[in-house]
N, C-alpha and C positions, 0 to 999 in steps of 0.2 A: 563221577567215580575217578579213582586214582589209577591211571594206566601204567605209570612207571615212576620210579624215584631215582634221582641221582644224588649222591651224598658220600660221606665218609662212613666206614663201618666202625661203629662205636663199641659193639659187643657181638660175639659169636657164641651161641649155645649149641646144645645137641640138636634142637629142632627149630631154632629161630636165629635171627640176627636182628640187631638194632642198627638202623641206618640214620645217621644224624645229617639232616637237611636244613641248613640255615638255622641252627640252634634247636631244632625240634627233632626228637628221637622217635622214629617209626619203628615199632616192633612187628616184624613179619615172620609168620611161620613158613618154613621152607622144607623141601624134601632134602634127604641126606646128599643126594646127588648135587642139587644146587648149592647147598651149603659148602660142600667140598670144593665147588668151582670158584668160590668167592676168594678175592685176594686176602691178605693179612689185615688185621684191625688197623684202623686209621688210614687205610688206602681208599681212594675214591672209586665208586663203582655205580653202574646203572642197573637197577633190578626192575624187571617187569612185575606188575602186581594185580592182584584181584582182590577187591573189597567185598566181603561177605557180610551181608546185612541180615540180622534177625531181630525179633522183637527185643530180645534182652542182651544183645551182643553185636559188636562191630569187630570184624576180624580182617586183618590184612595178611594175604598170602603172597609170597615172593617167588620168582621163577627166574632161572638162568637164561632160558630162550623161549621163543614163541611156540615151538612144538610142545614143550612141556605145559606151558600155560593153556594152550588150546585143548590139549587133551585133559587136563584138570577140569576146565569149563565144561567139556562134554561129560566127563564122569559124574560131575555133581548134578547133571540133569536126570540121572537114572535114579528111579525110586529106590530108596534104601541106601544110597551112596552119598554120604555127606563130605564135606571138605576134609576131615581127618582121614577118612577112609581113602579118598582120592590121593592124598598126600602119601599115605602108606604105600598105595599102589606105585606111585611114581618114585618112592624111596627103594622099592623092591626091584623094579624094572625100569629100564630106559623107555622113553616114550615109543620108539620104534618096535622094541621087543613086545610091549604091551599091546600095541596095535596089531602086531603080527599074531599074537596069541588070540586076540578077539577075532581076527579074520579067519583063523584056522579053527575057531570055536573050541579052544583048548581050555575047558573048564577046570582041569587039574591045575594049570599054571595060574590061572586068575584066582581060583579059590585058595591058592597058597599064600596070598597076601593077607596079613593080619587084618581081621575085621570083615573079610569077605568070605562068606560061605558058599556052598555049591548053588543054592537058589540065587543068591545075588550075583554070582558069577554068570549063571544062565541069563538073568535079567540084563546084565551089562552087554552080553553077546547079542541078545535078542534086540535091545534098543540102540545099540551103536554099530552093529555089523554093516548095516546099510549105509552108514555115514563114513565108513572108513576110507572111501575113495576121495574124501575130501582133502584138498592139499594142505589145509591148516592142521590135519592130523598127520598126514603123511609128510613127505618131503615135497616142497613146492618145486616146480620145474626149475632147472638151473637157468640162470639168467633172469629170474623174476622174483618179486617179493610174495610172501604169504598172502598179504591182503589182496594183491592183484590176481593171484591165483584163485583165491576164494570168490572174488567178484566174478571172475570169468567162468568158474565152475558153476556158481548159482545161475548165471545167465543161460548156460547151456542146458542145466537141468530143467529151467523154466521153459525152454524150447522143446522139451520132451525127451531129451537124451537121458539115459541112466547115468548114476554117479560114476560108475566104472567106465562107461564110454567117454564121459567128460574128462576124467583123469588121464585116460589113455591119449586122448586128443590133445590134451595140454602139454604133453611131453615134447621134448625136442625144440622148444621155443628159445630163439637166440636174439630176441629184440631187446628194446629198452626195458630195464627193470622198473616195476611199478605201473606199467602201461597196460591196464587191463583190457583196453580195446584192441590193441595190437595182439595180445594174447588170445583174445576171443576170435579175432580174424584167423589167426594161426590154426586154432582148433577147428574152426568151421571148414577151413581149406582141407584139413586132414580128414575131417568126417565126410566131406564131399568127395573124397577119393583123390585129393591133391597129395602133394609130397608129405 
């Protein structure tokens, strides 16, 4: 799968951009927030991507940052939420605001997104609320990368800690970014009553 593309912006539309990479134009559907963050046409940029594969279609979705991409990938796991609806949600609300609405079980805010009714909003809350403690949806602890935070969080959950305990324990890390082992040791010290 294509994880990211670096190239020059050949075209920007209302819901997409075309990125020229070594003579090939990749059309990516993006949220309005990500599109607004892009530089001008002909400027070079790196865009995170998600390739969505169906029987009759290959679609490429682009994202400004890891938080938006991670939330998109979580949303499309919910029954009844496809890529277009997930992008509509990300166009309506910043990832942090959407995660907060899910955490607060705010059906009204979530169902205000075009394409999401009350039942789908309730399903999103039901299926994603327990996963909100995941650093790839929230903010990774300062001084670390999202990948390391996810790896450390998953290790803590496999040891029997709840997602909320894991996220709390991961806070305050000041070691080397990307070092999941050091981050895990930091969290275990905190869970064990250390600093």
